[in-house]
N, CA, C and O atoms as CSV, one atom per row, in Angstrom:
chain,resi,resn,atom,element,x,y,z
A,1,MET,N,N,33.351,-60.531,-96.810
A,1,MET,CA,C,32.755,-59.383,-96.173
A,1,MET,C,C,32.133,-59.545,-95.079
A,1,MET,O,O,31.369,-60.484,-94.851
A,2,LYS,N,N,32.451,-58.508,-94.202
A,2,LYS,CA,C,31.933,-58.550,-92.649
A,2,LYS,C,C,30.918,-57.431,-92.369
A,2,LYS,O,O,31.124,-56.271,-92.726
A,3,ILE,N,N,29.854,-57.810,-91.740
A,3,ILE,CA,C,28.939,-56.757,-91.588
A,3,ILE,C,C,28.430,-57.198,-90.126
A,3,ILE,O,O,28.027,-58.324,-89.836
A,4,LEU,N,N,28.518,-56.192,-89.340
A,4,LEU,CA,C,28.012,-56.300,-88.062
A,4,LEU,C,C,26.425,-55.737,-87.963
A,4,LEU,O,O,26.148,-54.621,-88.404
A,5,ILE,N,N,25.539,-56.495,-87.424
A,5,ILE,CA,C,24.285,-56.253,-87.092
A,5,ILE,C,C,24.238,-55.689,-85.658
A,5,ILE,O,O,24.625,-56.494,-84.811
A,6,LEU,N,N,23.836,-54.441,-85.183
A,6,LEU,CA,C,23.983,-53.884,-84.174
A,6,LEU,C,C,22.537,-53.180,-83.542
A,6,LEU,O,O,22.018,-52.160,-83.994
A,7,ASN,N,N,22.012,-54.009,-82.354
A,7,ASN,CA,C,20.666,-53.512,-82.066
A,7,ASN,C,C,20.715,-52.955,-80.751
A,7,ASN,O,O,21.557,-53.404,-79.973
A,8,GLY,N,N,19.877,-51.969,-80.351
A,8,GLY,CA,C,19.959,-51.212,-79.313
A,8,GLY,C,C,18.915,-51.447,-78.541
A,8,GLY,O,O,18.346,-52.527,-78.700
A,9,ALA,N,N,18.461,-50.610,-77.632
A,9,ALA,CA,C,17.688,-50.666,-76.555
A,9,ALA,C,C,16.396,-51.400,-76.723
A,9,ALA,O,O,15.557,-50.853,-77.438
A,10,ASN,N,N,16.109,-52.528,-76.190
A,10,ASN,CA,C,14.604,-53.389,-75.875
A,10,ASN,C,C,14.494,-54.310,-77.036
A,10,ASN,O,O,13.534,-55.076,-77.123
A,11,LEU,N,N,15.534,-54.268,-78.030
A,11,LEU,CA,C,15.245,-55.070,-79.435
A,11,LEU,C,C,15.749,-56.467,-79.159
A,11,LEU,O,O,15.714,-57.317,-80.049
A,12,ASN,N,N,16.282,-56.767,-77.785
A,12,ASN,CA,C,16.244,-58.272,-77.205
A,12,ASN,C,C,14.794,-58.806,-76.905
A,12,ASN,O,O,14.599,-60.012,-76.753
A,13,LEU,N,N,13.891,-57.977,-76.832
A,13,LEU,CA,C,12.481,-58.562,-76.756
A,13,LEU,C,C,11.721,-58.754,-77.991
A,13,LEU,O,O,10.528,-59.042,-77.907
A,14,LEU,N,N,12.297,-58.623,-79.143
A,14,LEU,CA,C,11.526,-58.867,-80.255
A,14,LEU,C,C,10.875,-60.257,-80.204
A,14,LEU,O,O,11.427,-61.251,-79.732
A,15,GLY,N,N,9.567,-60.223,-80.773
A,15,GLY,CA,C,8.918,-61.685,-80.811
A,15,GLY,C,C,7.907,-61.546,-79.537
A,15,GLY,O,O,6.820,-62.123,-79.544
A,16,VAL,N,N,8.321,-60.782,-78.499
A,16,VAL,CA,C,7.694,-60.667,-77.197
A,16,VAL,C,C,6.951,-59.297,-77.017
A,16,VAL,O,O,5.822,-59.297,-76.526
A,17,ARG,N,N,7.435,-58.365,-77.325
A,17,ARG,CA,C,6.931,-56.940,-77.053
A,17,ARG,C,C,5.924,-56.399,-78.187
A,17,ARG,O,O,6.121,-56.689,-79.367
A,18,GLU,N,N,5.130,-55.817,-77.891
A,18,GLU,CA,C,4.303,-55.003,-78.831
A,18,GLU,C,C,4.226,-55.671,-80.420
A,18,GLU,O,O,4.450,-55.082,-81.478
A,19,LYS,N,N,3.887,-56.901,-80.242
A,19,LYS,CA,C,3.746,-57.646,-81.449
A,19,LYS,C,C,3.038,-57.062,-82.640
A,19,LYS,O,O,3.197,-57.540,-83.763
A,20,ASN,N,N,2.211,-55.973,-82.389
A,20,ASN,CA,C,1.288,-55.373,-83.431
A,20,ASN,C,C,2.237,-54.274,-84.121
A,20,ASN,O,O,1.982,-53.807,-85.231
A,21,ILE,N,N,3.342,-53.912,-83.364
A,21,ILE,CA,C,4.355,-52.847,-84.221
A,21,ILE,C,C,5.606,-53.823,-84.463
A,21,ILE,O,O,6.121,-53.539,-85.545
A,22,TYR,N,N,6.223,-54.809,-83.861
A,22,TYR,CA,C,7.590,-55.384,-84.148
A,22,TYR,C,C,7.426,-57.204,-84.488
A,22,TYR,O,O,8.336,-58.033,-84.454
A,23,GLY,N,N,6.070,-57.420,-84.785
A,23,GLY,CA,C,6.009,-58.822,-85.327
A,23,GLY,C,C,6.235,-59.776,-84.129
A,23,GLY,O,O,6.457,-59.273,-83.027
A,24,ASN,N,N,6.197,-60.996,-84.260
A,24,ASN,CA,C,6.197,-62.116,-83.365
A,24,ASN,C,C,7.485,-63.138,-83.777
A,24,ASN,O,O,7.566,-64.340,-83.521
A,25,ILE,N,N,8.369,-62.375,-84.423
A,25,ILE,CA,C,9.627,-63.386,-84.652
A,25,ILE,C,C,10.560,-62.690,-83.830
A,25,ILE,O,O,10.499,-61.473,-83.657
A,26,SER,N,N,11.550,-63.539,-83.242
A,26,SER,CA,C,12.519,-63.192,-82.354
A,26,SER,C,C,13.685,-62.821,-82.998
A,26,SER,O,O,14.039,-63.643,-83.843
A,27,PHE,N,N,14.352,-61.916,-82.886
A,27,PHE,CA,C,15.371,-61.617,-83.861
A,27,PHE,C,C,16.709,-62.617,-84.288
A,27,PHE,O,O,17.387,-62.619,-85.316
A,28,SER,N,N,16.808,-63.622,-82.820
A,28,SER,CA,C,17.798,-64.537,-83.231
A,28,SER,C,C,17.233,-65.488,-84.384
A,28,SER,O,O,17.999,-66.031,-85.180
A,29,ASP,N,N,15.733,-65.672,-84.430
A,29,ASP,CA,C,15.357,-66.582,-85.532
A,29,ASP,C,C,15.528,-65.506,-86.974
A,29,ASP,O,O,16.078,-65.880,-88.010
A,30,TYR,N,N,15.119,-64.559,-86.835
A,30,TYR,CA,C,15.388,-63.801,-88.276
A,30,TYR,C,C,16.725,-63.839,-88.603
A,30,TYR,O,O,17.024,-64.153,-89.755
A,31,TYR,N,N,17.776,-63.518,-87.621
A,31,TYR,CA,C,19.477,-63.675,-87.827
A,31,TYR,C,C,19.693,-65.107,-88.531
A,31,TYR,O,O,20.379,-65.201,-89.549
A,32,LYS,N,N,19.180,-66.016,-88.040
A,32,LYS,CA,C,19.313,-67.534,-88.671
A,32,LYS,C,C,18.881,-67.635,-90.296
A,32,LYS,O,O,19.423,-68.424,-91.070
A,33,SER,N,N,17.749,-66.642,-90.700
A,33,SER,CA,C,17.272,-66.655,-92.142
A,33,SER,C,C,18.064,-65.867,-92.868
A,33,SER,O,O,18.268,-66.111,-94.057
A,34,LEU,N,N,18.684,-64.679,-92.154
A,34,LEU,CA,C,19.757,-63.583,-92.945
A,34,LEU,C,C,20.924,-64.649,-93.194
A,34,LEU,O,O,21.184,-65.027,-94.337
A,35,GLU,N,N,21.491,-65.034,-92.269
A,35,GLU,CA,C,22.727,-65.836,-92.498
A,35,GLU,C,C,22.653,-66.849,-93.675
A,35,GLU,O,O,23.528,-67.061,-94.514
A,36,LYS,N,N,21.257,-67.514,-93.551
A,36,LYS,CA,C,21.236,-68.508,-94.733
A,36,LYS,C,C,21.138,-67.744,-96.084
A,36,LYS,O,O,21.923,-68.052,-96.981
A,37,GLU,N,N,20.328,-66.883,-96.253
A,37,GLU,CA,C,20.043,-65.847,-97.339
A,37,GLU,C,C,21.211,-65.616,-97.754
A,37,GLU,O,O,21.567,-66.050,-98.850
A,38,PHE,N,N,22.221,-64.727,-96.788
A,38,PHE,CA,C,23.402,-64.241,-97.529
A,38,PHE,C,C,24.468,-65.007,-96.902
A,38,PHE,O,O,25.082,-64.455,-95.989
A,39,SER,N,N,24.823,-66.324,-97.283
A,39,SER,CA,C,25.933,-67.227,-96.932
A,39,SER,C,C,27.237,-66.792,-97.176
A,39,SER,O,O,28.230,-67.221,-96.588
A,40,ASN,N,N,27.224,-65.772,-98.216
A,40,ASN,CA,C,28.486,-65.455,-98.613
A,40,ASN,C,C,28.961,-64.075,-97.453
A,40,ASN,O,O,30.066,-63.551,-97.594
A,41,ILE,N,N,28.305,-63.750,-96.698
A,41,ILE,CA,C,28.645,-62.564,-95.993
A,41,ILE,C,C,28.794,-63.231,-94.276
A,41,ILE,O,O,28.042,-63.992,-93.667
A,42,ASN,N,N,30.066,-62.584,-93.868
A,42,ASN,CA,C,30.267,-62.859,-92.360
A,42,ASN,C,C,29.478,-61.831,-91.414
A,42,ASN,O,O,29.760,-60.654,-91.191
A,43,PHE,N,N,28.753,-62.352,-91.078
A,43,PHE,CA,C,27.961,-61.515,-90.027
A,43,PHE,C,C,28.218,-61.765,-88.606
A,43,PHE,O,O,28.309,-62.891,-88.115
A,44,ASP,N,N,28.340,-60.547,-87.907
A,44,ASP,CA,C,28.128,-60.713,-86.509
A,44,ASP,C,C,27.080,-59.961,-85.922
A,44,ASP,O,O,26.664,-58.936,-86.462
A,45,TYR,N,N,26.581,-60.432,-84.762
A,45,TYR,CA,C,25.702,-59.466,-84.248
A,45,TYR,C,C,25.646,-59.024,-82.687
A,45,TYR,O,O,25.937,-59.825,-81.799
A,46,TYR,N,N,25.303,-57.861,-82.454
A,46,TYR,CA,C,25.665,-57.576,-80.987
A,46,TYR,C,C,24.260,-56.885,-80.586
A,46,TYR,O,O,23.599,-56.246,-81.404
A,47,GLN,N,N,23.876,-57.079,-79.249
A,47,GLN,CA,C,22.676,-56.116,-78.940
A,47,GLN,C,C,23.058,-55.729,-77.347
A,47,GLN,O,O,23.676,-56.388,-76.511
A,48,SER,N,N,22.570,-54.669,-77.282
A,48,SER,CA,C,22.798,-53.858,-75.952
A,48,SER,C,C,21.712,-53.060,-75.322
A,48,SER,O,O,21.289,-52.300,-76.193
A,49,ASN,N,N,21.100,-52.893,-74.260
A,49,ASN,CA,C,20.293,-51.932,-73.799
A,49,ASN,C,C,21.212,-50.798,-73.181
A,49,ASN,O,O,20.610,-49.832,-72.711
A,50,ILE,N,N,22.473,-50.796,-73.131
A,50,ILE,CA,C,23.194,-49.831,-72.789
A,50,ILE,C,C,23.893,-48.828,-73.801
A,50,ILE,O,O,24.673,-49.365,-74.588
A,51,GLU,N,N,23.755,-47.630,-73.891
A,51,GLU,CA,C,24.250,-46.685,-74.950
A,51,GLU,C,C,25.649,-46.770,-75.190
A,51,GLU,O,O,26.098,-46.911,-76.328
A,52,GLY,N,N,26.699,-46.654,-73.681
A,52,GLY,CA,C,27.780,-46.850,-73.968
A,52,GLY,C,C,28.487,-48.283,-74.734
A,52,GLY,O,O,29.472,-48.390,-75.464
A,53,LYS,N,N,27.580,-49.229,-74.246
A,53,LYS,CA,C,28.090,-50.455,-74.970
A,53,LYS,C,C,27.929,-50.326,-76.327
A,53,LYS,O,O,28.791,-50.875,-77.013
A,54,LEU,N,N,26.984,-49.701,-76.931
A,54,LEU,CA,C,26.748,-49.643,-78.468
A,54,LEU,C,C,27.783,-48.738,-78.907
A,54,LEU,O,O,28.374,-48.969,-79.962
A,55,ILE,N,N,28.134,-47.464,-78.016
A,55,ILE,CA,C,29.178,-46.924,-78.833
A,55,ILE,C,C,30.506,-47.741,-78.715
A,55,ILE,O,O,31.294,-47.620,-79.653
A,56,ASP,N,N,30.831,-48.518,-77.724
A,56,ASP,CA,C,32.020,-49.147,-77.503
A,56,ASP,C,C,32.029,-50.258,-78.663
A,56,ASP,O,O,33.136,-50.489,-79.149
A,57,LYS,N,N,31.181,-50.812,-79.053
A,57,LYS,CA,C,31.032,-51.725,-80.091
A,57,LYS,C,C,31.331,-50.783,-81.529
A,57,LYS,O,O,32.247,-51.173,-82.253
A,58,LEU,N,N,30.740,-49.843,-81.837
A,58,LEU,CA,C,31.040,-49.070,-82.900
A,58,LEU,C,C,32.532,-48.723,-83.065
A,58,LEU,O,O,33.173,-48.910,-84.099
A,59,HIS,N,N,32.959,-48.247,-82.033
A,59,HIS,CA,C,34.699,-48.022,-81.919
A,59,HIS,C,C,35.281,-49.483,-82.412
A,59,HIS,O,O,36.086,-49.727,-83.311
A,60,GLU,N,N,34.613,-50.341,-81.538
A,60,GLU,CA,C,35.602,-51.710,-82.008
A,60,GLU,C,C,35.780,-52.250,-83.482
A,60,GLU,O,O,36.827,-52.693,-83.954
A,61,VAL,N,N,34.670,-52.139,-84.063
A,61,VAL,CA,C,34.317,-52.590,-85.179
A,61,VAL,C,C,34.473,-51.690,-86.410
A,61,VAL,O,O,34.721,-52.114,-87.539
A,62,GLY,N,N,34.264,-50.115,-86.001
A,62,GLY,CA,C,33.969,-49.134,-86.938
A,62,GLY,C,C,35.425,-48.695,-87.876
A,62,GLY,O,O,35.581,-47.598,-88.412
A,63,PHE,N,N,36.391,-49.814,-87.914
A,63,PHE,CA,C,37.407,-49.346,-88.806
A,63,PHE,C,C,38.061,-50.378,-89.512
A,63,PHE,O,O,39.030,-50.190,-90.247
A,64,SER,N,N,37.360,-51.814,-89.216
A,64,SER,CA,C,37.688,-52.913,-89.625
A,64,SER,C,C,36.505,-53.599,-90.557
A,64,SER,O,O,36.799,-54.409,-91.436
A,65,TYR,N,N,35.264,-53.238,-90.311
A,65,TYR,CA,C,34.121,-54.099,-91.001
A,65,TYR,C,C,33.796,-53.393,-92.498
A,65,TYR,O,O,34.169,-52.256,-92.786
A,66,ASP,N,N,33.157,-54.131,-93.249
A,66,ASP,CA,C,32.488,-53.445,-94.360
A,66,ASP,C,C,31.503,-52.565,-94.279
A,66,ASP,O,O,31.384,-51.482,-94.852
A,67,GLY,N,N,30.606,-53.254,-93.317
A,67,GLY,CA,C,29.306,-52.254,-93.114
A,67,GLY,C,C,28.730,-52.726,-91.521
A,67,GLY,O,O,29.085,-53.727,-90.898
A,68,ILE,N,N,27.796,-51.738,-91.113
A,68,ILE,CA,C,27.265,-51.874,-89.938
A,68,ILE,C,C,25.697,-51.533,-90.094
A,68,ILE,O,O,25.303,-50.478,-90.591
A,69,ILE,N,N,24.879,-52.516,-89.627
A,69,ILE,CA,C,23.433,-52.244,-89.779
A,69,ILE,C,C,23.154,-51.864,-88.218
A,69,ILE,O,O,23.236,-52.653,-87.277
A,70,LEU,N,N,22.797,-50.444,-88.145
A,70,LEU,CA,C,22.262,-50.405,-86.731
A,70,LEU,C,C,21.117,-50.011,-86.616
A,70,LEU,O,O,20.795,-49.150,-87.435
A,71,ASN,N,N,20.057,-50.444,-85.606
A,71,ASN,CA,C,18.907,-50.275,-85.021
A,71,ASN,C,C,19.317,-49.924,-83.666
A,71,ASN,O,O,19.659,-50.732,-82.802
A,72,ALA,N,N,19.246,-48.473,-83.528
A,72,ALA,CA,C,19.509,-47.897,-82.295
A,72,ALA,C,C,18.311,-47.839,-81.359
A,72,ALA,O,O,18.379,-47.425,-80.201
A,73,GLY,N,N,17.187,-48.295,-81.964
A,73,GLY,CA,C,15.939,-48.215,-81.127
A,73,GLY,C,C,15.839,-46.778,-80.808
A,73,GLY,O,O,16.275,-45.899,-81.551
A,74,ALA,N,N,15.109,-46.515,-79.404
A,74,ALA,CA,C,14.817,-45.025,-79.190
A,74,ALA,C,C,16.054,-44.058,-78.848
A,74,ALA,O,O,15.965,-42.844,-78.662
A,75,TYR,N,N,17.233,-44.836,-78.802
A,75,TYR,CA,C,18.478,-43.968,-78.911
A,75,TYR,C,C,18.558,-43.242,-80.164
A,75,TYR,O,O,19.195,-42.190,-80.117
A,76,THR,N,N,17.989,-43.616,-81.400
A,76,THR,CA,C,17.911,-42.990,-82.539
A,76,THR,C,C,17.487,-41.350,-82.252
A,76,THR,O,O,17.799,-40.456,-83.039
A,77,HIS,N,N,16.939,-41.184,-81.348
A,77,HIS,CA,C,15.797,-40.145,-81.249
A,77,HIS,C,C,16.832,-38.934,-80.113
A,77,HIS,O,O,16.860,-37.705,-80.058
A,78,THR,N,N,17.472,-39.872,-79.444
A,78,THR,CA,C,17.975,-39.134,-78.060
A,78,THR,C,C,19.526,-38.854,-78.116
A,78,THR,O,O,20.028,-37.840,-77.630
A,79,SER,N,N,20.231,-39.836,-78.749
A,79,SER,CA,C,21.701,-40.078,-78.434
A,79,SER,C,C,22.789,-39.120,-79.361
A,79,SER,O,O,23.147,-39.522,-80.468
A,80,LEU,N,N,23.177,-38.083,-78.916
A,80,LEU,CA,C,24.231,-37.197,-79.680
A,80,LEU,C,C,25.377,-38.428,-79.643
A,80,LEU,O,O,25.943,-38.742,-80.689
A,81,ALA,N,N,25.644,-39.018,-78.538
A,81,ALA,CA,C,26.776,-39.572,-78.536
A,81,ALA,C,C,26.791,-41.014,-79.395
A,81,ALA,O,O,27.836,-41.646,-79.554
A,82,ILE,N,N,25.576,-41.424,-79.895
A,82,ILE,CA,C,25.959,-42.702,-80.749
A,82,ILE,C,C,26.130,-41.904,-82.218
A,82,ILE,O,O,26.742,-42.346,-83.190
A,83,ALA,N,N,25.549,-40.830,-82.146
A,83,ALA,CA,C,25.571,-40.133,-83.509
A,83,ALA,C,C,27.199,-39.663,-83.817
A,83,ALA,O,O,27.748,-39.914,-84.890
A,84,ASP,N,N,27.878,-38.930,-82.677
A,84,ASP,CA,C,29.151,-38.719,-82.711
A,84,ASP,C,C,30.183,-39.986,-83.058
A,84,ASP,O,O,31.093,-39.972,-83.888
A,85,ALA,N,N,29.825,-40.970,-82.276
A,85,ALA,CA,C,30.513,-42.259,-82.617
A,85,ALA,C,C,30.435,-43.006,-84.011
A,85,ALA,O,O,31.394,-43.710,-84.328
A,86,ILE,N,N,29.414,-42.901,-84.811
A,86,ILE,CA,C,29.010,-43.046,-85.878
A,86,ILE,C,C,29.905,-42.179,-86.935
A,86,ILE,O,O,30.410,-42.605,-87.974
A,87,ALA,N,N,29.983,-40.683,-86.339
A,87,ALA,CA,C,31.101,-39.735,-87.426
A,87,ALA,C,C,32.309,-40.093,-87.443
A,87,ALA,O,O,33.060,-39.982,-88.412
A,88,ALA,N,N,32.624,-40.615,-86.214
A,88,ALA,CA,C,34.329,-40.949,-85.844
A,88,ALA,C,C,34.706,-42.047,-86.636
A,88,ALA,O,O,35.864,-41.992,-87.049
A,89,ILE,N,N,33.964,-43.147,-87.000
A,89,ILE,CA,C,34.335,-44.206,-87.706
A,89,ILE,C,C,34.508,-44.210,-89.157
A,89,ILE,O,O,34.158,-43.251,-89.845
A,90,LYS,N,N,35.032,-45.249,-89.631
A,90,LYS,CA,C,35.127,-45.287,-91.156
A,90,LYS,C,C,34.220,-46.245,-91.926
A,90,LYS,O,O,33.981,-46.187,-93.132
A,91,THR,N,N,33.777,-47.088,-91.097
A,91,THR,CA,C,32.824,-48.379,-91.630
A,91,THR,C,C,31.691,-47.507,-91.799
A,91,THR,O,O,31.437,-46.649,-90.954
A,92,PRO,N,N,30.850,-47.700,-93.045
A,92,PRO,CA,C,29.651,-47.275,-93.435
A,92,PRO,C,C,28.422,-47.756,-92.646
A,92,PRO,O,O,28.196,-48.965,-92.593
A,93,VAL,N,N,27.562,-46.816,-91.987
A,93,VAL,CA,C,26.541,-47.308,-91.373
A,93,VAL,C,C,24.956,-47.055,-91.883
A,93,VAL,O,O,24.560,-45.949,-92.251
A,94,VAL,N,N,24.253,-48.065,-91.850
A,94,VAL,CA,C,22.773,-47.954,-92.503
A,94,VAL,C,C,22.145,-48.128,-91.196
A,94,VAL,O,O,22.539,-48.911,-90.332
A,95,GLU,N,N,20.915,-47.167,-91.091
A,95,GLU,CA,C,20.032,-47.087,-89.789
A,95,GLU,C,C,19.042,-47.705,-90.360
A,95,GLU,O,O,18.619,-47.440,-91.486
A,96,VAL,N,N,18.574,-48.645,-89.548
A,96,VAL,CA,C,17.229,-49.481,-89.483
A,96,VAL,C,C,16.329,-49.435,-88.537
A,96,VAL,O,O,16.668,-49.350,-87.356
A,97,HIS,N,N,14.886,-49.492,-88.972
A,97,HIS,CA,C,14.022,-49.344,-88.083
A,97,HIS,C,C,12.855,-50.452,-88.726
A,97,HIS,O,O,12.572,-50.543,-89.921
A,98,ILE,N,N,12.240,-51.294,-87.566
A,98,ILE,CA,C,11.541,-52.359,-88.032
A,98,ILE,C,C,9.948,-51.234,-88.305
A,98,ILE,O,O,9.337,-51.311,-89.370
A,99,SER,N,N,9.653,-50.611,-87.574
A,99,SER,CA,C,8.336,-50.130,-87.961
A,99,SER,C,C,8.766,-48.675,-88.833
A,99,SER,O,O,9.902,-48.344,-89.171
A,100,ASN,N,N,7.630,-48.024,-89.045
A,100,ASN,CA,C,7.918,-46.986,-89.734
A,100,ASN,C,C,7.821,-45.812,-88.777
A,100,ASN,O,O,6.738,-45.509,-88.276
A,101,ILE,N,N,8.958,-45.137,-88.515
A,101,ILE,CA,C,8.906,-44.266,-87.400
A,101,ILE,C,C,8.110,-42.899,-87.739
A,101,ILE,O,O,7.663,-42.263,-86.784
A,102,PHE,N,N,7.929,-42.462,-88.928
A,102,PHE,CA,C,7.001,-41.374,-89.273
A,102,PHE,C,C,5.608,-41.638,-89.243
A,102,PHE,O,O,4.853,-40.728,-89.584
A,103,LYS,N,N,5.063,-42.914,-88.834
A,103,LYS,CA,C,3.706,-43.201,-88.649
A,103,LYS,C,C,3.400,-43.415,-86.858
A,103,LYS,O,O,2.431,-43.949,-86.318
A,104,ARG,N,N,4.420,-42.883,-86.336
A,104,ARG,CA,C,4.546,-43.219,-84.718
A,104,ARG,C,C,4.452,-41.730,-83.954
A,104,ARG,O,O,4.069,-40.746,-84.587
A,105,GLU,N,N,4.747,-41.664,-82.863
A,105,GLU,CA,C,4.805,-40.598,-82.230
A,105,GLU,C,C,5.670,-39.472,-82.648
A,105,GLU,O,O,6.803,-39.638,-83.100
A,106,LYS,N,N,5.179,-38.475,-82.505
A,106,LYS,CA,C,6.294,-37.161,-83.008
A,106,LYS,C,C,7.782,-37.348,-82.916
A,106,LYS,O,O,8.610,-37.306,-83.826
A,107,ILE,N,N,7.998,-37.621,-81.280
A,107,ILE,CA,C,9.365,-37.610,-80.909
A,107,ILE,C,C,10.296,-38.526,-81.742
A,107,ILE,O,O,11.522,-38.471,-81.837
A,108,ARG,N,N,9.393,-39.411,-82.343
A,108,ARG,CA,C,10.275,-40.542,-83.111
A,108,ARG,C,C,10.613,-40.197,-84.780
A,108,ARG,O,O,11.282,-40.804,-85.617
A,109,HIS,N,N,9.896,-39.050,-84.829
A,109,HIS,CA,C,10.166,-38.705,-86.235
A,109,HIS,C,C,11.699,-38.158,-86.685
A,109,HIS,O,O,12.233,-38.211,-87.793
A,110,LYS,N,N,12.126,-37.700,-85.619
A,110,LYS,CA,C,13.679,-37.186,-85.718
A,110,LYS,C,C,14.553,-38.217,-85.342
A,110,LYS,O,O,14.398,-38.925,-84.348
A,111,SER,N,N,15.719,-38.313,-86.363
A,111,SER,CA,C,16.954,-39.211,-86.107
A,111,SER,C,C,18.185,-38.477,-85.985
A,111,SER,O,O,18.692,-37.887,-86.939
A,112,LEU,N,N,18.634,-38.501,-84.919
A,112,LEU,CA,C,19.914,-37.863,-84.406
A,112,LEU,C,C,20.988,-38.470,-85.164
A,112,LEU,O,O,21.943,-37.766,-85.493
A,113,ILE,N,N,20.942,-39.716,-85.486
A,113,ILE,CA,C,21.907,-40.579,-86.090
A,113,ILE,C,C,22.020,-40.584,-87.544
A,113,ILE,O,O,23.085,-40.758,-88.137
A,114,ALA,N,N,20.962,-40.401,-88.063
A,114,ALA,CA,C,20.621,-40.419,-89.696
A,114,ALA,C,C,21.729,-39.570,-90.457
A,114,ALA,O,O,22.377,-40.035,-91.395
A,115,PRO,N,N,21.873,-38.357,-89.992
A,115,PRO,CA,C,22.719,-37.629,-90.883
A,115,PRO,C,C,24.164,-37.979,-90.664
A,115,PRO,O,O,24.957,-37.159,-91.127
A,116,ASN,N,N,24.740,-39.169,-89.973
A,116,ASN,CA,C,25.866,-39.589,-90.022
A,116,ASN,C,C,25.853,-41.089,-90.732
A,116,ASN,O,O,26.921,-41.679,-90.894
A,117,CYS,N,N,24.807,-41.578,-91.077
A,117,CYS,CA,C,24.651,-42.771,-91.645
A,117,CYS,C,C,24.448,-42.376,-93.357
A,117,CYS,O,O,23.985,-41.337,-93.826
A,118,ILE,N,N,25.022,-43.720,-94.162
A,118,ILE,CA,C,24.828,-43.678,-95.356
A,118,ILE,C,C,23.481,-43.766,-95.782
A,118,ILE,O,O,23.288,-43.410,-96.944
A,119,GLY,N,N,22.332,-44.216,-95.022
A,119,GLY,CA,C,20.933,-44.244,-95.363
A,119,GLY,C,C,20.302,-44.537,-94.403
A,119,GLY,O,O,20.937,-44.829,-93.389
A,120,SER,N,N,18.834,-44.567,-94.371
A,120,SER,CA,C,18.092,-44.837,-93.336
A,120,SER,C,C,16.958,-45.774,-94.030
A,120,SER,O,O,16.551,-45.294,-95.088
A,121,ILE,N,N,16.433,-46.865,-93.701
A,121,ILE,CA,C,15.503,-47.930,-93.899
A,121,ILE,C,C,14.695,-47.751,-92.569
A,121,ILE,O,O,15.143,-47.765,-91.422
A,122,SER,N,N,13.006,-47.527,-93.115
A,122,SER,CA,C,12.370,-48.235,-91.925
A,122,SER,C,C,10.983,-48.402,-92.387
A,122,SER,O,O,10.592,-47.859,-93.420
A,123,GLY,N,N,10.176,-49.189,-91.602
A,123,GLY,CA,C,8.951,-49.685,-92.090
A,123,GLY,C,C,8.434,-50.990,-92.696
A,123,GLY,O,O,7.310,-51.361,-93.035
A,124,PHE,N,N,9.616,-51.544,-92.715
A,124,PHE,CA,C,9.514,-52.703,-93.833
A,124,PHE,C,C,9.433,-53.999,-92.951
A,124,PHE,O,O,9.434,-55.065,-93.566
A,125,GLY,N,N,9.365,-54.031,-91.603
A,125,GLY,CA,C,9.489,-54.972,-90.506
A,125,GLY,C,C,10.866,-55.345,-90.431
A,125,GLY,O,O,11.801,-54.554,-90.549
A,126,LEU,N,N,10.988,-56.920,-90.175
A,126,LEU,CA,C,12.528,-57.349,-90.003
A,126,LEU,C,C,13.070,-57.276,-91.261
A,126,LEU,O,O,14.289,-57.418,-91.351
A,127,ASN,N,N,12.231,-57.027,-92.541
A,127,ASN,CA,C,12.983,-56.888,-93.562
A,127,ASN,C,C,13.765,-55.619,-94.053
A,127,ASN,O,O,14.464,-55.463,-95.054
A,128,SER,N,N,13.450,-54.815,-93.101
A,128,SER,CA,C,14.454,-53.670,-93.157
A,128,SER,C,C,15.747,-54.022,-92.999
A,128,SER,O,O,16.558,-53.276,-93.546
A,129,TYR,N,N,16.203,-55.030,-92.351
A,129,TYR,CA,C,17.677,-55.451,-92.108
A,129,TYR,C,C,18.259,-56.110,-93.693
A,129,TYR,O,O,19.377,-56.030,-94.203
A,130,LYS,N,N,17.076,-56.728,-94.154
A,130,LYS,CA,C,17.628,-57.308,-95.519
A,130,LYS,C,C,18.088,-56.441,-96.367
A,130,LYS,O,O,19.167,-56.481,-96.959
A,131,LEU,N,N,16.735,-55.145,-96.465
A,131,LEU,CA,C,17.175,-54.355,-97.517
A,131,LEU,C,C,18.623,-53.457,-96.911
A,131,LEU,O,O,19.333,-52.838,-97.703
A,132,ALA,N,N,18.874,-53.490,-95.652
A,132,ALA,CA,C,20.363,-52.698,-95.053
A,132,ALA,C,C,21.370,-53.499,-96.023
A,132,ALA,O,O,22.036,-52.927,-96.885
A,133,VAL,N,N,21.403,-54.775,-95.805
A,133,VAL,CA,C,22.438,-55.868,-96.261
A,133,VAL,C,C,22.493,-55.272,-97.817
A,133,VAL,O,O,23.509,-54.715,-98.235
A,134,ILE,N,N,21.347,-55.440,-98.598
A,134,ILE,CA,C,21.264,-55.450,-99.935
A,134,ILE,C,C,21.978,-53.855,-100.493
A,134,ILE,O,O,22.655,-53.708,-101.511
A,135,SER,N,N,21.552,-52.668,-99.395
A,135,SER,CA,C,22.246,-51.552,-99.839
A,135,SER,C,C,23.827,-51.334,-99.297
A,135,SER,O,O,24.446,-50.357,-99.720
A,136,ILE,N,N,24.338,-52.077,-98.542
A,136,ILE,CA,C,25.800,-52.102,-98.516
A,136,ILE,C,C,26.356,-53.077,-99.366
A,136,ILE,O,O,27.535,-52.804,-99.591
A,137,LEU,N,N,26.013,-54.019,-99.882
A,137,LEU,CA,C,26.478,-55.110,-101.024
A,137,LEU,C,C,26.544,-54.135,-102.198
A,137,LEU,O,O,27.500,-54.276,-102.960
A,138,ASP,N,N,25.473,-52.959,-102.504
A,138,ASP,CA,C,25.545,-52.384,-103.591
A,138,ASP,C,C,26.540,-51.117,-103.651
A,138,ASP,O,O,26.784,-50.461,-104.663
A,139,LYS,N,N,27.083,-50.898,-102.314
A,139,LYS,CA,C,27.882,-49.554,-102.243
A,139,LYS,C,C,29.019,-49.675,-103.195
A,139,LYS,O,O,29.811,-48.743,-103.332
């Protein structure tokens, strides 16, 4: 099984930025633990702060992978282009957020990508990714 974890804007700063919201663990450290826990899954990881590169990656793997876990960051609330890219591919996408977006600023309460995803997970810290993996395995 092949799963891509795709992180968007500012998620390269996990473990450094706003630790009260996002925690103090870098994503690379968390990713290693995820690979260890799910050793039967072939994970790929990609992060970009550029919307178009995220879209390109969705197009690249969206017809050949078993699942995509997408944390689009703030693009979740602004990008019709990413929403359209998800709609255009066949690979199921799970939307994830580290924080509970509904406990944050009102603008973060609306996800433009959610209608094109098989589900959304938020508010469980980095374990949101683990829950997304489990949801892909159970589909």
